[in-house]
N, C-alpha and C positions, 0 to 999 in steps of 0.2 A: 295653449302656447300652439297653436298653426303651426301645420307645414303645408307646401302649397309647390309641386316638383311638375315641371313638364317632360317627357322622356318622351325622345323622335328616336325610330328610325332610320335610319345609315346604309349605304350600304358599306360602313366600316363599323357598321354597331351601335348601341344606340349614347345619343346627346345626352346629358340633361338642363336645366337650366330650370333655376329658382325663378320664381313667377310669384306675386302678388297679386293677389282678386277682388284689391277695393271699391276695382270701378267694375265688377263684371254684377251683371245683377240674374243673369239667366244659365237655364243650360245652355241656350242659343248661343248665349254676347262666348261661356267657356266653351263652345264647338270651334268658333272660330278666333280663338286664342290660341287652339291647340291647331285648328286649319293654318292658321300663318305663320307654326314656330314649325308644320310638317317640311318633310324633305322632297321630294317628289314623290309627291300622297303618299309616300311614304305613313303606319301603323302612330299616332301620337301615343301615349298615357299620360292624363292626368293624373297624379297622386295627389290626398289631400289626408290629410291625419289629423284627429284633433288630442292631442298626446295623452295613450291610454286610453280612450275614451273611445273613438269610432275613426274610422277610414275607409277614405272614398276612392273609388279609384272609375276614371271615365276613359275611353276607348275613341280616336276617332281615325277612322279612315276616309280620309279622303270627304267626300262630297255626303257617304250616308248616317245614317240620323248615330247621332252618339249611342255609345251603349254602357252602362252607369252600373255602376257596382258599389252598395252601404250597406259598408259590414250590421249599423245597429240604428232604425233608419230616425227609433226615438227619440235613441237621444243625439243623432245629428238634426234632425228637429229641433232642436233651440239652439244651432245653432245659425251663426249669419252662414256658412259657407253651406252645410249643412243644403239650410233650405235653397241652395241655388240646385241639389245634384235634382233634389227630391215634388219629379215632381205628383203633380196627379193621378196624370198616368201609369209615372209607374209605383204612384202607392196603390192604387186599380182603384180609383172614389171617383167625381165626379166633378168634372174644374169648378172650381171653387170662381163665384165672379165678385167683383168687387162693385159697391155703385159709386156710382158715378158724380164724387160728391159736386159736381159743378149743377147735377139739374137738382140740386135742396138747396132749400128755402137756407135765414141763416138759423132760422126759429125751427125747422124739421131735421136741420142736425143733432139741434141742439135738442131736441125730444126723440131721437138717435140715439145720439150717445144713453142720454138716461136712463134709457129703456135697456140697451148694452152694457151700461158700467165705463162705457166709456168705448175709444176707436179702437183699442187692445180687442188685437187675434184672439176671439172666441176659445175658451180654456176648454171646450170638450172636443177639440182641433185636434189639437197634441194631445188627446186618450186616440184618435181615430187613425194614430198613425200607427202600425203594428213594429212592435217591442222586435229586436235580431234584424237577421239580413233583409235587401229586397234586391232585387233591379236582377243582372244578371248576371252570373258566377261563371258564364262557358265565355267572357270574351275574353280569355286573355288562352285558350287551352290550343292555337296555332301556335303559343309558342314553349305548349312544353308544360305550363300550367291550367288543372286541369280546373276544375269545378271544387273537386271537393278538398282540393288542397286551397283556393278562397280562401272555403265555405272557413277551413279550420284554421284558418289565420286570426293571429290576435291583435288588437291593435297594439299594443306595444311591440312591439317588430313584426310588421303588416312588409312595411313597404320597404323594409330590409333585406326581407327572405322574396319580395318578389319582386325588386335588382338585384340580389343572390342570383336568381334559375334566371334572367334576362341573363347575366355576366354582364350586368353594368353596375354594380353594388357601387366605384370605387367612386365610379361620375357621379352616384346619384351621390354621393355618401360628401366631396367636394362642394354640393348647392346647398350641403347640409347645416 
């Protein structure tokens, strides 16, 4: 089971919103969703978890690039939401481009599918994703949550502990 929420800082504390990511396909789209929830360019945290498997946090500050932390890249890569967070840049690999199928004839597509075993993802690509945490564990330092604390969080209770440290556990639980 997945849970996603936006935590937006306001002058009165933190507000939490449950959010659906079904229409979000990239980190840029996720950042725009977070910016739309921002109050006066205050930080927004997008919190994601796959129950007991992995969690991810995206921090968006105004128009700055989003900062991302994922607790277990290899496990997250096997999920639709994880793929939103795990860019080639974050994983430290060269960007992969997919062929423009409009340039192929039907025969060439059929030949490529036969050689590659279909258009499914390369099975070696999942092996290229490192197990364990990736990203910026310092993304919440200024909120009093150190990199060491972020790295020590477990997927079973990470979002609750983060919300507790931010002083907004009740508002997060209200949208859970």
